[in-house]
C-alpha positions in Angstrom: 71.4 118.4 127.9 68.0 117.7 129.9 68.7 114.2 131.7 65.0 113.0 130.6 66.2 114.2 127.1 70.0 112.5 127.2 67.9 109.1 128.7 64.9 109.6 125.9 68.0 109.6 123.4 69.9 106.5 124.9 66.5 104.5 124.8 65.8 105.6 121.3 69.5 104.4 120.3 69.5 101.5 122.3 66.9 99.8 119.9 68.6 100.0 117.3 71.2 97.4 115.7 74.7 98.4 115.4 76.3 99.1 112.0 79.4 99.0 110.5 81.3 102.1 109.1 84.5 103.9 107.9 85.3 106.8 110.1 88.1 109.6 108.2 89.0 111.8 110.7 91.2 114.9 109.6 93.7 116.5 111.8 95.1 120.1 111.8 98.6 119.7 113.1 100.1 123.2 112.6 103.1 122.5 114.6 104.0 118.9 113.5 103.2 115.0 114.4 105.0 112.5 115.6 105.3 109.0 114.0 101.8 108.2 113.7 100.0 111.2 112.1 102.6 113.1 109.5 100.9 116.2 108.7 101.4 117.4 105.0 102.4 121.2 104.0 99.0 122.6 104.8 99.5 120.8 108.7 97.1 118.8 108.0 96.9 114.7 108.7 94.6 111.9 108.1 93.7 108.5 109.5 91.1 106.2 108.3 89.8 103.3 110.5 86.6 101.1 110.8 83.9 101.8 113.7 80.6 100.3 114.7 77.8 103.1 115.5 74.4 103.0 116.0 73.5 105.7 113.3 71.2 105.3 110.3 70.2 107.5 107.3 72.8 109.5 105.3 74.7 107.5 103.3 77.8 110.0 104.4 77.6 112.1 107.4 80.0 114.6 108.3 80.6 116.0 112.3 82.2 119.0 112.1 82.6 121.1 115.5 81.4 124.4 116.0 84.9 126.2 116.9 86.8 124.3 113.6 88.1 126.8 111.0 85.9 126.7 108.1 88.7 126.9 105.8 90.5 124.0 107.1 87.6 121.7 107.5 87.0 122.5 103.8 90.5 121.8 102.9 90.4 118.4 104.8 87.4 116.9 103.6 88.6 117.8 99.9 91.6 115.8 100.8 89.6 112.9 102.2 87.5 112.5 99.6 90.2 112.3 96.9 92.0 109.8 99.6 89.0 108.2 99.1 88.1 108.0 95.5 91.9 107.3 94.6 91.9 104.1 97.5 88.2 102.8 97.6 89.4 99.2 99.3 89.6 101.6 102.4 85.7 100.9 102.8 86.9 97.5 104.1 87.3 98.9 107.2 83.6 99.5 107.1 82.8 95.2 106.8 82.2 93.5 110.0 85.6 92.1 111.4 85.2 88.7 110.3 85.1 89.6 106.7 87.3 92.6 107.1 90.3 92.8 104.8 92.8 95.4 106.3 93.3 97.5 103.9 96.7 97.9 102.7 98.3 101.5 102.5 101.5 103.1 103.8 101.9 106.5 102.4 99.7 106.2 99.8 97.8 109.1 100.6 97.2 111.6 97.2 98.2 114.6 98.9 
């Protein structure tokens, strides 16, 4: 990235107020996982947590790396949507820490 463009981008984002978000990630782990990441039969594992970003705009933003397999990405998006639909309390992660209640989920991923 051009240094001037990078500097302008940083200055632009520095003027924004931080905003809380729910971040949901899909991980493709075809060789298996560990105690923290247990993939399903397709090799997919998902995580959810709160994060603070300097983004505005869309109700939902999806970021997919350019080298991702589109079949895997689409499958994981469907699974993440199903998880959020079945467990709306995941959005509690997007609350400011002073208001947050930790969602209660252990092995409740619906796939």
